[in-house]
N, C-alpha and C positions, 0 to 999 in steps of 0.2 A: 504494500500500500504506500502511496506517495508520502503520507505523513511520516512514515518511519525514516525515509530518506531525509526529509526536511528536518527531522528532530535531531539528527546526528551529523551535521555538516562537517564537524571537525574530524570525526572518525572516517568519514568517506574521503575527505581530502587527504588525510594521512595515508590511507590505503592507496590512493591514486599516486601520491608522490613516491611511495615505496615501490609501486609497480613500475613507475617511470625510471626509478634509480636502478632497478634490477634489469629491466629490458633495454634501457638506453635508447629507446625509440619514442618518438612523439605519438601520443594517442589523441586522435581527434574526437573529443567528447561531444555529445549532443548538448549544446548550451541552451537549447530552447527551454524556458522555464515552464513548469506545470503548476496548475492551480486546481484545487478541489472545490467542487460544489457539493455542499452538505445540506440535506433537507430533513427537518423534523417532520414526522408524519403521524397523525392520529388515526389515519385510515388511508385508503387508496381508492381512487376513482378509476375504473378500468379504461376510461377514455384517455387517461394520462400515460398509459403503458407505451404509447408510441414515442414518448419523450424520455423514457427511463434511461436511455443511453447517454443522456446529458448529465446524469447524476452520478457522483462518485460514491457517496455514502448516504444512506437513508437511516435515520434514527427513529425507531419506534417510540412513541410517547403514549403511555408511560407504564413502566413497572412501578410497584409500590412497596413500601415497607409494611410488613405485618408481623407483629411480635418480634421485630428486629431482623426479620428475614426479607431479602429481596425476592419478590414474587410477581408472577403474572397470573391474573385470573383467567378463566376459560376464554372470555372474549378477547383479552389481551393476547393470549397465546395464538388465537385464530388470526388476529390482526397482524401479529408478527410473522406468522407463516405466510400470510398474503404477500408481505413485503419480501420475504425470503424467496418466494416463488418467482419473483421478478428477475432473479439471477439467470433464469433461462433465456431472458431477453437481453440482459446485459451481464455477461459473465464476470466483468470487472467490478460489479456492484458489491459494496460492503454494506451489511445491515447490522446496525448496533441497536442497543436497547438503552433508553434513558430511564433512570429511576428518580422519581421526585416530581418536580414542578411546583408552580406557585401554590402555596398553602398546604403542600404535602409535608407533614410533620414526621417525627420519629428520628430524624438525623442526629440531633443533639444528644438525644438519649442513647442511641446506638453507638455513637462515637465516643461516649464518655468513659467507657471501660474497655480494657483489652479484650475481654470475652465478647462484648458487644460488637467491637470492630471486626473480630474474627468471624463471628456469625454473619455479619453483613457481607464481608468479603467472600467467604466460602459459599454462601447461598447465591450470591451474584454469579460467581464463576460456574457453579453447578448449573444454574439456570441457563447461562449462555451455552454451555456445552450440551445440555439436554435439548435445547432448541436449535442448535447448529447456527447460532448467531455469531457475529464477528467482533463484538466489542461492547463495552459499557460506557455510558455517559452519565455522570453524576450531576444532577440538577438540584442542589441544595440551595434554596432561596430564603435566606442566605445565612452562612455561618456568622454567629454573633449578632444576628438581627432577628427581630420578631414582627416586622411590618406585615408579613403575610399571615400572621396569626398563629405561627408555630412557636414551640419552645426554643429558647436560645440560652447560651451561657457564655460568660467571659472566657471559659476554657475551650470554646469552639475552635478558636484559631489554631491552638496546638493540636486539638483532637482531629480537626479536619485533615491536617497533614498526616497524622498517624493512621487515620482511616484510609486515606489514599495509598499509603505505604502497604497496609494490609491487603487492600484490593489488588495492587500491582503484584504482590507476592503470590496471592491466590490465583490470579489470572495467569501468571507465568507457570505456576505449578500445573494447573489444568491444561494450559497450552502445550506444555512439554508432552503430556500424555496424549493430547489430541493432535499433535503435530502442526500447530499453528500459533501465530501471535495474536492474542486478543488485545485489541486496542483499548485504551483508557483515555477518555476526554472528560472535560467538565463544561457545563453551561454556566457561564460566569458573567456577572455584571461588572461595573466599573465605578469610578468615583468613590463616594462614601460607602457603597455597598460591598466593597472588598476590604473594609477595615478589619474584618474578622478572618482574613485569608493571608497566609504567609506565601506570597506568590513565588519568591525565589526558592522556597523549600518544596513546594509542590511541582514546580516546573520540571525537574528531572523525571518525575513519576508519570508524566502525561505525554501522550502522542500529539495532542493539540488542545488548544483552548477555543471553545465556541463562545465568542464575545457577544453577549446579548445587547447589541448596540441598537436597541429599539426600546419603546416605552419610556424614553427620556422625559416626556411629559405624559401625565395620566391623571386619574381621578384624585391622586394624592399630592399633586404638585400645585403650587399657587397660581401658575399662569399657563396659558397655551404655549405653543412653540412647535418646533420640529421634533416629532417623537422619534425619528430615526435619521436626524440630520448628519451630514458628513463633516462639515466644518462649522466654525463658530459664526453665527449670524451677528451682524452689527447690533442687533437688538438684545442679544442674550446678555444676561447680567452675571457677573462674578464667575464662579467656576461651573456654570451650567454645562450639562453633559453633551458631548458630541462623539461621533465615531472616531474622529482623529484624536481627540483628547483621551479616549479609552485606549487606543492603540499606543499612544505615547506613554501612557501610564504603565502599560505592561512592558513596553520596550525598556523603560527606565528601571523596571524591576528585574531586568536581565533575561526576559523571554526573547528568543530569536524570532525575527519576523515571520519565518516560515511556519511557525507553530501557532500563529494568530489567524483565526478565521473570523472575519467580521460578519455582522448580521444584517439581513434585509427583512423588511416586514411586508407580508402579502395582505396587509389590512391597514386601515386608517383608524384614527381616533377623532371623535367629534365632541366639541364643547359648545355649550349654549349660554345665552345671555353674556356674550363676550363684549368687553369694552372695545369700541370701534377704531381706536387709534391704530395706525399702521395696518389697516385691514385685518385687525384681530391678531396679528402676530406678536407673540410674547406679551399678551395682555391678560389681566385678571378676567375671571369668568364666574357666572352664577352657579352652574353645575355641569358636571361631566355627563355627556349624553350616552355614547355607546361606541363600540367598535364596529367597523364596516369593512367587509372583505372586498378585495379588488374588483370582482365582477360587478358588485352592486355599486361601487364607486363609479365605475364606468357607465353603467346603465342609468343610474338615477341622480348622480351628483356632479360629476366633472363638467363644468360649463352647462349645467341644467338646473332648473328650478331656482334660479337666482344664485347658485353657487359658482363663483368665478375663480378660475385657476390662476394662481400667481406663482412666480418662480423667484426664489432667493438665490441670486447668482453667486453670492459669497458662500452661503451654507451648502449650496448645490442640493436644494430640496424644494419641492412644491408644497403649496397649501391651497385650500379653498376658503373663500370668504363670501358669506351671504350678507350683503349690506342691509337687506330688509329684515331678516330674522335674527341678525347678529349671531349666526352660527359659524363655527370655524372647524375645519377638518385638516389634519396632518396625515401624510401618507407617503409611501414610496411609489414611484411609477417608472416606466422604462427610462426616462431621462435621468432620474436620480440614481437608478441602478447602474446605468452606463457610467456615471461619475464615480460610483463606488468601484466598479471594475477597473477603471483607469487608475484609481487610487491604489488598489491592490497591486497592480503591476508596478506602479511607481515606488511603492514601499516594499515590494518583494514579499508580500504577505502570503499566507498559505492558501487563501481562497475566501469563498463566501458561504455563509450559512443562512437559512431562512426558516421562519415560522409562518405558516406551516403548510404542508403539501396540498391539503384539500381546499384551502382558501383561494386557490388559483386554478380552477378545473381545466382551463384551456391552456395552461402553462405559458401564458404570455410573458409573465415576469421571469419565469425560469428561462425562457428563450432569450430574454434580454441579458440575463447573467451569462448564459452560454456564449452568446455572440460577443459580449464584452470581453470575455476571457480568451476566446479562441480566434477572433478576427485579427 
């Protein structure tokens, strides 16, 4: 899998130099960079199978913790097998399983003891092996934080590292038996939401980081804004979150660019009773309205019913403003995704991740990702 190559550039380079020294001949290596497209999937629309060749990794969402064990219920197991069956269409496809998600608890408790960490790790590895999946994605939202309504502890920072160490050890042990490398990734936020994560300590344990560079503005933030913006808008205040700021935060913590997979959103977020200055951008609002998936944004909102599309050339992000109703919508579209793909290439990142597969049934945004990385 490409991620493994990207995770260990020093080892690869040392091996190449040794080979050159022994052979004394010049080796023309393929210098064309490769980027991964990683999609979270809560399900699968058969109409999307025609585009499965554009995806490198699908991550089934979600397995859950039950009595400290990582488990799939019957419906989850069926959903995972549906994704695994897609390997007949794309033999290169990797299918991982994500455990957790927003408001999914049990992590702090499981990670708090050596026995709990071992049970988590062993049950996860056994589940992957039994299901013939390819890796585990840990989506603890978030260590040391309880905004999602889950239990947290000041010890989460240390325990999260210990948990990932236990998982990596269990995955390697079962992988040796199965004759494969089970990947380990995390779904991880940025800014203040990683105050409970020791990024340098977990970095060597992971194949890659899925940066959740979306939901920067939501029902819990004081203003509207770009919920998945690439760069800092002139209107953003202070240390407001952006994709580039997230990337720089992880790079500064010592993560190599090739292990960073930034996020795209296949949905928008709408705010109501918005202050009209700057066409609603980064303004206070009365209440959060709802999330809207890409197909409905196209059919009912973009330049329709009074919603006018605007483009922030600095942030490289679109938004909709309805001057009559004072409604504001933030979202990703093919133009903002193209900007993210160019950014991935410029920064030599590992690729793009998106939430989530069924929100774009015609794969229009997936196609924009593919074209942006391969044209």
